[in-house]
C-alpha positions in Angstrom: 0.0 0.0 0.0 1.4 3.4 -0.9 2.2 5.6 2.1 -0.2 8.3 0.9 -3.1 5.8 1.1 -2.4 4.6 4.6 -4.3 7.4 6.3 -7.4 6.5 4.2 -7.4 2.9 5.4 -10.4 2.0 7.6 -8.0 0.8 10.4 -5.9 4.0 10.4 -7.6 5.6 13.5 -6.6 2.5 15.5 -3.2 1.9 14.0 -2.1 5.6 14.3 -2.6 5.4 18.1 -0.6 2.3 18.7 2.4 2.8 21.0 5.5 1.0 19.8 9.1 1.0 20.9 11.4 2.5 18.3 15.2 1.7 18.3 18.0 3.6 16.7 21.2 1.8 17.6 24.8 2.9 17.0 27.5 0.4 18.1 29.8 1.8 20.7 32.9 -0.4 21.1 34.7 -0.3 24.4 31.9 1.5 26.3 31.4 0.3 29.9 28.7 0.8 32.4 31.1 2.8 34.6 31.5 5.2 31.6 27.8 5.8 31.6 27.7 6.3 35.4 30.1 9.2 35.2 28.7 10.8 32.1 27.8 14.5 32.7 25.3 16.7 30.9 26.8 18.0 27.6 29.4 15.3 27.4 29.6 13.2 24.2 30.5 9.6 23.5 32.8 8.8 20.6 31.6 6.3 18.0 33.1 4.8 14.9 29.7 5.5 13.1 30.3 8.0 10.3 28.4 11.3 10.8 27.4 11.1 7.1 25.8 7.7 7.5 22.1 7.5 8.3 21.0 5.4 11.3 18.5 2.5 10.9 15.3 2.9 12.8 13.5 -0.3 13.8 10.4 -1.5 15.5 11.4 -4.9 16.9 13.2 -6.7 14.1 11.6 -4.6 11.3 13.5 -1.7 9.9 11.1 1.1 9.1 13.4 3.8 7.8 16.7 5.6 8.1 17.2 8.7 10.2 19.9 11.1 11.5 20.4 12.6 14.9 20.2 16.3 15.5 19.6 18.7 18.4 16.3 20.6 18.4 15.5 23.1 21.2 18.4 21.5 23.3 17.0 18.0 23.0 18.4 15.0 21.0 16.1 14.2 18.1 15.8 11.9 15.2 14.9 13.2 11.8 13.6 10.6 9.3 15.6 10.8 6.1 14.1 7.9 4.0 11.9 4.9 4.2 13.4 1.4 4.2 
């Protein structure tokens, strides 16, 4: 079904209100729990993930789209860049 037709589907009012857990994972080699415990506001964690490479966004084992991290109003956000 094309994305533009989804909102016209009879089940859309129910489906659009479902709560799901979204996951955007970036591998962090060498990160330990003790590193997270001493992490302060504003600190960053280094990753080998390229800043030019989009991050996969999943619901369970299903990849929905690709996204990128950005800061909006001082909060970490994900911007969808393309559908999977």
